N, C-alpha and C positions, 0 to 999 in steps of 0.2 A: 379653949383657947379664944380669946377675945380678938376680934378684928380692929385694927387701928383706925381711927377716923382722921388722921392727920392729912387727908388729901385736900388739896386746894380746890376751890369752885372753878368751874370752866370759865374762860374769858372770852370776851367777844373779840373775834379775829380782826375785825375792822378796827378796833382800838389798839390791838397789839401790833399790827404791821408797822405803823408810824414809827413806833418806838423800837422795833428791830431794825428798821432801815437807818434810823438815827445812830444805833448803837454800832452798825456797820459802816457808818460814815457817809452813806449815800442818801440820807433823808432829804437834804436840800435838792438834790438832783431829782429825785422822785417827786417832791413837792413841786418843784417848777414845771415838770412835764405835766403834772395833773392840772396845774393853774393854766398852762399854755393850751391845753386841750379844750378848757373851758372859757378862755379869755374872751373871745369874740362874743360868745352868747351872753356872758355877764356884762361887759362894758358897752356892747353894741358894735354895729358894723363900721360906723363912721369913725369912732374913736380907734377901734382896732386897726384901721388902716393907717393910722398916724403914729402908733406906738406899739411896743411889744414889751412883755415881762422878760426881765434879764435873770435876776438871781434875788434869793432872799438873803438878807443880813439880820439873822434873828427873825423877829416878826415883821421887819420892814422889807417891802418889796421895792427893788430897784427897776424903773421902767425906762427904757429907751424911747425917746421922743424925737420926730424928725425935724422939729423947728422950734425956735423961741416962743413963737406965738402959740404953738399947741402946747408947749411946757406951761406957759402961764395959764392958758385956759384949762388944763388939766388940774393944775394947782387949785384953783378956784372950784373945781368940781370933786375934790377928793372925798368929802364927805359922802356923796352919792356913789361915787365909785366903790368906796370901802362897803357901804350899805350893799351894793348889788353884788360884789364879790363874796361877800358873807352870806348872802341868801343863795348864790349859785354854789359855792364852795364849802359852806359849813366851817368846820374846824381847820381846813386847810387854807382859809382866806388869810391874807395879810391882815396886821392890825394898822399898818400905815403904809403910805406910799412915798417914794423918793423919785423925782423925775430929774432925767439927765439927757442932755443933747446927745444924738448919734454922731 
């Protein structure tokens, strides 16, 4: 009798977990928690003092900002912030940022 070779290949757990969380409907919450934990390290202490990540809308991160002056400043720094978040968070990083006043 021949053994069946229909087994699937092992999968990387780190790539599987986000998909399982999404399937359960808690992927956004887990992602924002991961982002919040690395927020200050990614954007810097000064910026982190004036804003905080709120939620993901697809690949766009809503960021709550304390003043219109900081909102304008952060809009100008969006490319640098996205690059820093990508370096710190890899695949969990947002693709764009949307700033709103608190």
